[in-house]
PADRENVEX-733420 format. One line per 8 residues: their letters; for each residue x, y, z of C-alpha. Coordinates in steps of 0.001 Angstrom, whole numbers, plus 500000, padded with zeros to 6 digits. Layout:
residues N
a) X,Y,Z ~ ...
//
This chain:
residues 331
mseiefay) 511615,485245,495765 ~ 508286,483843,494518 ~ 506891,480705,496096 ~ 503760,478633,495663 ~ 500960,478781,498205 ~ 497576,477046,498133 ~ 494270,478794,498796 ~ 492500,475540,499784
pkifllll) 495142,473172,501209 ~ 492485,470839,502690 ~ 491648,469759,499133 ~ 494808,467628,499276 ~ 492859,465169,501442 ~ 491232,464046,498187 ~ 494579,462490,497231 ~ 493780,459742,499733
ilvapvvw) 490912,458675,497485 ~ 493455,457709,494826 ~ 494789,454977,497093 ~ 491620,452909,496523 ~ 491918,452480,492709 ~ 495659,451736,493035 ~ 494989,448955,495571 ~ 492098,447652,493466
yilrrrnt) 494314,447571,490347 ~ 497111,445668,492109 ~ 494733,443109,493650 ~ 492908,442667,490361 ~ 496159,441857,488556 ~ 497142,439299,491216 ~ 493792,437543,491276 ~ 493385,437214,487537
vatvqvas) 492394,433614,486750 ~ 493894,432000,483638 ~ 491414,430878,480990 ~ 493859,428467,479355 ~ 495252,425477,481310 ~ 498700,424035,480534 ~ 500650,421154,482045 ~ 503690,423273,482919
tkaleqlv) 504525,427007,483088 ~ 508289,426623,482637 ~ 508128,427548,478997 ~ 506026,430641,479757 ~ 508497,431870,482371 ~ 511068,432503,479625 ~ 508739,434811,477731 ~ 509331,438597,477868
psyksila) 506196,440661,478672 ~ 504780,442333,475573 ~ 504896,446095,475159 ~ 501090,446175,475371 ~ 501037,444715,478870 ~ 503701,447216,479990 ~ 501839,450059,478272 ~ 498627,449092,480065
hvmfslki) 500355,449601,483425 ~ 501779,452934,482220 ~ 498328,454135,481107 ~ 496832,453339,484499 ~ 499676,455216,486237 ~ 499176,458215,483957 ~ 495470,458373,484839 ~ 496355,458423,488528
valallii) 498890,461219,487904 ~ 496305,463213,485920 ~ 493750,462926,488727 ~ 496391,464029,491252 ~ 497197,467087,489104 ~ 493488,468009,488933 ~ 493235,467776,492719 ~ 496278,470081,493015
alarpqss) 494580,472520,490635 ~ 491427,472466,492820 ~ 493591,473509,495796 ~ 494285,476743,493842 ~ 498073,477112,493763 ~ 499108,480779,493840 ~ 502465,482459,493427 ~ 503358,485428,495589
nnwenvst) 506226,487155,497312 ~ 506445,486834,501066 ~ 505328,489819,503113 ~ 508423,491233,504715 ~ 509529,494295,506621 ~ 512134,496082,504542 ~ 514363,498674,506149 ~ 514485,501797,503988
qgidivla) 515794,505330,504321 ~ 513232,507990,505282 ~ 511561,510019,507986 ~ 508039,510333,509321 ~ 506473,513642,508338 ~ 503090,515192,509097 ~ 502000,518225,507115 ~ 499765,520502,509206
ldvsssml) 497983,522835,506777 ~ 495883,525899,507579 ~ 492665,525861,505492 ~ 491000,528932,507011 ~ 489256,531478,504772 ~ 492254,533840,504923 ~ 494187,531256,502898 ~ 492170,532447,499892
aqdlkpdr) 494190,535673,499789 ~ 495819,536165,496399 ~ 499299,537434,497275 ~ 500444,533926,496253 ~ 499118,532711,492906 ~ 496409,531709,492321 ~ 495880,531967,496098 ~ 497693,530906,499274
lraskdva) 495839,527623,499701 ~ 496254,526360,496148 ~ 499882,527459,496021 ~ 500536,525634,499308 ~ 498825,522497,498011 ~ 500774,522513,494738 ~ 504167,522903,496417 ~ 503302,520296,499053
vefisgrr) 502363,517792,496318 ~ 505752,518374,494661 ~ 507411,517790,498027 ~ 505493,514539,498617 ~ 506281,513244,495121 ~ 509994,513678,495728 ~ 510097,511694,498988 ~ 508983,508220,497926
ndriglvv) 510566,506443,500931 ~ 508974,508606,503623 ~ 505804,508005,505558 ~ 503780,511209,505274 ~ 500485,512224,506870 ~ 498179,515220,506569 ~ 496429,517243,509277 ~ 494241,520237,508415
fsgesftq) 493101,522993,510735 ~ 491239,526300,510860 ~ 488889,526863,513824 ~ 489295,523173,514654 ~ 491430,520336,513348 ~ 491184,516798,511994 ~ 493419,514193,510389 ~ 492893,514077,506644
cplttdhs) 495357,511179,506151 ~ 497401,509169,508720 ~ 501057,508333,508081 ~ 501347,506355,504867 ~ 503783,505407,502108 ~ 500899,505328,499608 ~ 501593,508805,498311 ~ 499089,508583,495454
vlinlfkd) 496228,508424,497959 ~ 497717,511282,499978 ~ 498136,513467,496879 ~ 494515,512877,495831 ~ 493332,513922,499297 ~ 495528,517014,499064 ~ 494039,518053,495743 ~ 490487,517849,497132
lqsgiied) 491205,520174,500062 ~ 489165,523385,500135 ~ 488664,526234,502536 ~ 485414,526056,504488 ~ 485389,522286,505085 ~ 485551,522940,508833 ~ 484721,525832,511168 ~ 486599,528991,510247
gtaigvgl) 489288,530528,512439 ~ 492937,529788,513200 ~ 493583,527160,515880 ~ 497338,526717,515495 ~ 497713,524980,518876 ~ 494996,522426,518137 ~ 496397,521748,514652 ~ 499908,521233,516036
anavkrlk) 498661,519006,518884 ~ 496743,516854,516402 ~ 499876,516467,514270 ~ 501849,515474,517390 ~ 499234,512818,518120 ~ 499854,511306,514673 ~ 503610,511075,515327 ~ 503970,510326,519026
dseaiskv) 503891,506519,518559 ~ 506199,506543,515533 ~ 509373,504465,515864 ~ 511295,506556,513324 ~ 514425,508232,514628 ~ 513512,511457,512837 ~ 509967,512807,513234 ~ 508983,516093,511618
iilltdgv) 505951,518368,511460 ~ 505707,521025,508760 ~ 503138,523530,509997 ~ 501902,526122,507502 ~ 499628,529015,508459 ~ 498892,532613,507487 ~ 497363,533924,510688 ~ 497311,534361,514437
nnqgvidp) 496069,531728,516878 ~ 492563,532898,517800 ~ 490672,529677,518548 ~ 491106,526290,520209 ~ 491647,525121,523761 ~ 495349,524302,523292 ~ 497962,527044,523325 ~ 500536,526772,520474
itaaelak) 503470,526914,522913 ~ 501956,524110,525006 ~ 501582,522032,521839 ~ 505223,522800,520970 ~ 506371,521570,524397 ~ 504357,518403,523778 ~ 506132,517924,520434 ~ 509494,518357,522135
tfgirvyt) 508578,515677,524694 ~ 508078,513143,521898 ~ 511226,514170,520036 ~ 509347,515823,517182 ~ 510945,518678,515259 ~ 508565,521343,513950 ~ 509250,523496,510897 ~ 506854,526445,510787
igvgtqgt) 505969,528405,507661 ~ 504204,531761,507679 ~ 502495,532330,504322 ~ 501758,535857,503144 ~ 503350,539025,501879 ~ 504209,542103,503970 ~ 501551,544780,504539 ~ 498315,544011,502735
apypvqdf) 497152,541326,500317 ~ 494268,541083,497811 ~ 491405,539061,499239 ~ 488145,538030,497457 ~ 484965,539253,499148 ~ 481343,539691,498118 ~ 479990,543181,497655 ~ 476496,544476,498414
fgrtvtrq) 475149,542976,495156 ~ 476633,539506,495748 ~ 479488,539963,493300 ~ 482989,538723,494112 ~ 485410,541623,494276 ~ 489011,541907,495466 ~ 489930,544121,498395 ~ 493219,544764,500138
mpveidee) 493284,543185,503591 ~ 496046,543450,506235 ~ 498397,540468,506540 ~ 498668,539339,510153 ~ 501027,536431,510886 ~ 502099,535654,514446 ~ 505755,535253,513525 ~ 506860,535449,517147
tlqqiadi) 504804,532378,518114 ~ 505847,530461,515009 ~ 509500,531254,515787 ~ 509038,530051,519375 ~ 507500,526787,518217 ~ 510481,526185,515921 ~ 513012,527094,518627 ~ 511428,524849,521267
tdgkyyra) 511426,521823,518959 ~ 514831,522440,517361 ~ 513167,523288,514056 ~ 513187,526422,511947 ~ 510772,529235,511022 ~ 510341,530393,507421 ~ 508394,533240,505830 ~ 506946,532605,502370
anndklrq) 505960,535886,500725 ~ 505534,534405,497239 ~ 505360,531122,495321 ~ 509087,530921,494610 ~ 510006,531453,498253 ~ 507525,528787,499344 ~ 509045,526326,496886 ~ 512554,527152,498125
iyqeidkl) 511465,526498,501706 ~ 510192,523017,500868 ~ 513377,522321,498926 ~ 515416,523199,502003 ~ 513279,520980,504225 ~ 513685,518255,501615 ~ 517383,518112,502551 ~ 516643,516954,506091
ekskinvk) 518658,514049,507451 ~ 517069,510662,506959 ~ 516514,507758,509332 ~ 515538,504137,508834 ~ 511886,503132,508887 ~ 510249,499780,508226 ~ 507984,499446,505202 ~ 505865,496356,504763
efsrkeee) 506186,495230,501156 ~ 504124,492641,499367 ~ 503083,491563,495894 ~ 499701,490542,494552 ~ 499010,486806,494310 ~ 498746,485204,490878 ~ 496717,482056,490125 ~ 498921,479143,488999
ylpfvlva) 496358,476337,488548 ~ 496293,476470,484728 ~ 499587,474557,484108 ~ 498352,471683,486291 ~ 495055,471513,484388 ~ 496778,471604,481001 ~ 499223,468814,481904 ~ 496366,466693,483291
fcillfef) 494346,467264,480082 ~ 497308,466284,477886 ~ 497875,463103,479916 ~ 494200,462086,479688 ~ 494133,462851,475966 ~ 497270,460734,475423 ~ 495754,457903,477488 ~ 492497,458029,475495
itrktllr) 494266,457999,472100 ~ 496598,455177,473157 ~ 493702,453083,474471 ~ 491770,453532,471233 ~ 494760,452710,469028 ~ 497694,450690,470419 ~ 495693,449084,473213 ~ 492465,448646,471300
sip) 490957,445227,471990 ~ 488836,443217,469603 ~ 485420,442349,471103
//
């Protein structure tokens, strides 16, 4: 429901100024001295006031109303919807994405990183009621986007992700712990981390299993995804002359650790060997049960002063025309 609010409510104090001309007008009418003397006023008491005398009072009242409307306009009336917490269906999700250099391998098309980004964007677009955040990791980890329902901002951040933005390596434990940090204070009944990597934990001060136990403590379920084909995968490297060439590199994914993380947190481990399989995995996760979260909704304020100004202008114009025509006095 829309309602009117005022940006400058103290302006209404100016309405008190209007009391002075009203009092002056009343006193002036009472103290008017007659210029014609008669022996008796009995005959005059039977006379009906002329329309001009009544109209004069009306014109004065209209001027007061017009001034009051202008003061209201100065207070800047605005229409808006109340801010309110609306209960909606959804879960809190943090996507923990590996952006190490190995994610440039081309067993997924055009490469693992871009394929993972594209499928994740599709996933985000289909869950409009969820709060979703993004954590990236390689040799270290940082939060790219905290939990938010503004998915357009999140998607734009996703599209700008590139390998090499942080120290290279694979710190799965640190990435998972950072994602847990984003979710630990969430009040949602269902809290989920989707961790995607293509390697083996080889950096970071936090062990992946320790991070998984931490997630379990806060009631967070972790779905792990190992990205990469079996055997070897084409990987772009520079040759002796500085040219980019493709060479077959072994695919090494610590599936045992990823399975343990999923088991500890009551999640599930998936292996994505190609684009279609990766998309199917996200579609399965998309069917997770939903819980209620609170979303603060609001609408932008709209200025509503113009109607008050227009009515005041029309009143003053009517008063001016009437005074110059019907109430015109002969000098």
